[in-house]
N, C-alpha and C positions, 0 to 999 in steps of 0.2 A: 614256710609251710610247717604244719603241725604233723604229729605222728599219724593221725588218721588220714591226712591228705596223702602221705607217703604210702600208707597201707592200701588205700583205694587205688592209687596209681599202679602199684604192683599187682593188685587183685585184678584190675581190668586189663592190665598188660598181658598177663598170663591167659586170662579168659579170651582175649581177642587174638592172641598170637601163641599157639601151642602146637604148631606143625612138627616140632622136634620132640614132642612128648607122646607117651602111650601109657595106658593104665598099667599099674604095677603087676596086678595079677595076670593080665593078658600077656605081658612080657615074660612072666615066669612060665606060662603055658606054651608060648611060641617064641622062645629065645632067638632062634635063627632069623625069623621074619622081622624081629624088632631089635636086632643086635645094636644098631647105631642110635636107637632112640633113648631118651631120658625117661625113666620110669616115674610116674606120679600117681598119687591117690589123694583121698580127702585130707588126711593129716599132713601129707607133704605140701599140699597147696597152702594150708594154714601156716606151716612152718616157714615156707619160702616168703610168704607175705609178711609175717611178723618179723622175721630176721631182717628183711630188707628195710622195713619201716624203722626198726630200732637203730639200725646202722645209719640210715639217712638222718635220723634225728640225733645222731651223736651219742647213742647209747650202745656202743659195741659190747660192753660187758653184759648187758641184759640180753642182747642177741645171742651171746654164748650160753646164757642161762636157758634160753628157749631150747637150744640144741641139746644141752645136758639133761634137761628135764625129760624130754621125749626119749632120749637114749636110756635114761635110768628107769623109766616107767613103761617101756615097751610101746611107745607112741600112744599112750593113753591120753586122750583129749581132756578128760575131766581133771587129771593131775596137772596138766598145763594150765587149764582155766583157773584152778585153785591157786597156782603159783602167781598168775597174773593179778588175781584179786588180792592175795595176801602180801605180795612183795612189790607190786607196782600200782596199787590203788585203783585197779579196774573195778567195775561194779557189775554184780550179777543180776540178771532179770530172768526170772522163771517164766515159762509160758505154757499155757494149756488152752487150746481153743474151745474146749467143752469139757469141764470137769465132771459132768454127769454122764459123759459118754461111756457106753459099755460095748463089749464085743463078744462074739461067740467064743473066742479063745479066752479062757479064763485068765491066763497069765497076762494077756494084753490089757484086760479090764483092770486087773489088780495094779499093774504098773501105772496106769492113768490115774486111778484114784489115790493110790499110795503116795506117789510122787507129789501130788497136790497137797495131801494131808501133811506130809513132812515139811513142805515149804511153808505152809500156814503155821505149823507148830514150831518149827525150828529156824525158819528163814534160811534153809539150805536146800541144795539139790546135789545128791551124791557127794555130800560134804563140802560143796562149794558154797560159800556165803551168797545168798540170794534174797536180799531184803526187799526187792521189788518184784512185781508179778504182772503179767498181761494175761488176763483170763476171759473166757466166755466170748471171744471176739468172732468165732465162727462155729456156732452150734451145729450139731449133726444135721439138723433139718434144713440148713441152708449153707452151702459151700460154693460160692461163685467161682467159676473156672479161672477167671482172670483177676481174682482179688489180690491186690498188691498194696493197698493203701488208698489215699486220695478219696475219691467219691465213694468207694466201696466201704470205707470205714464206717460212715454213718448208716449205710444200708444194712451192714451186718449188725451193728449195735441196735438198730431200730427193732429188731426181732426179739430182743431179749427182755424187754419190759422195764421193770423198775430200775435196773442198773444202767439204763441207756446212757446217761450223762457221764458216769464214771468210766464205762467201757469205751465210749467214743473218745474221751479225753486221753485215756491211757494208750489206746491203740494208735491214735493219731500221733502222740508223742513218740511212741516206739517206731513208727514208720518214718520219722524224720531223723533218726539217728544216723550219723555219717558213716560209722563203721563199728562192727562188732564181730566177735568170734563165737560160733554156736556149737553146742553139743546136743545130740539127740539120743534118747534111750540109754542114758548112762555112758555116753561116749562111743557107742557103737558106730555112730556116724558123726563127722565133724564138717563144718562149713563156715562160710563167711557171710556177713550181712552188711547191706548198705542201702539206706533210704527205702525200705520196704521190700527189698529183693534179697533172695538167698543165692549165693554162688557156690557151686559144689563140683567135685570131681568124682567120676565113676571109674573104679579100678579095672573093670573088664572091657573098657571101651578103647577103640583105636583112635589115632589122631584125627581122622576125618569122620568119626562117629559122634556119639553123645558123651565125649570125654569130659567136657565142661558143660555145665547146665546152669541156667538162670531161671528162677521161679519166683512168683509172687509169694510173700511170706505166708499168707493165709492158705494158699493152695498147697505149699510145701508142707505145712504142719498138719494137713488133714488128708494127704493123699495115701498114706499108709500108716500102719500101727506103730512102726518104730520111730516115727517123727512127731507123734501127737503131744509128747511132753519133752521138755528140754530146757536149756538155758542159753542165754546170750550174755557174754561178758563184754563190757564196753570200756574202752580206755578213758581216762579222765577228761581229755580234751573233747570227747564226743558225747559224754553223758549229759542228758537233759530230761530227766524223768521226775521233775519236782511235783507233778500233779498227783502222784499217788505213791503210797508206800504201804507194804503189807506188814 
């Protein structure tokens, strides 16, 4: 098995079996009710999966680096992503479903356009190398509720006009990636990615609530302002984006 196989194994294992866990913020608020539960949140989920995969792949030293990086940087997902790219040859893929999207909140609009401008100019996202990009795959005028890849890929791309071939090809390739680690809005939220779906943890949820959630990538990246731009970093054994480069 490869690193990505181990990562997906752990990712799904926690997603399907988490009766022993509770959202970290909820545990802080109700310590007596959840005294015996293990606290988790979005970055803890990422850490547990990455450390497991590195250890199973025989890279214990890098597993320790993951822990050390998060401890040194106050669990900042962008700093972890940058380390993975710089020190273990992961690849950054910037995403923006609609680079022309604007919002009534001026700050949200600036984030959307500015992040895309910087990626195009410098091939980075919050100082994380991001030479690849998936853009314009879900314009504001059409966001299917169940978009996760497959047949929806061409349906989305068909609405965009002249760039249909490039958009379809890049989005299709992205949807086939075995495993990745994602950061949204400068690391405010972190999550895991596999074959068109996002897996995430919500820190205010109980074990039997919406603690873990699985969403189609297009839906996830368009459902609120904080997730409209971001990056997915992909380990070497899972990277397959040769069809495009920014």
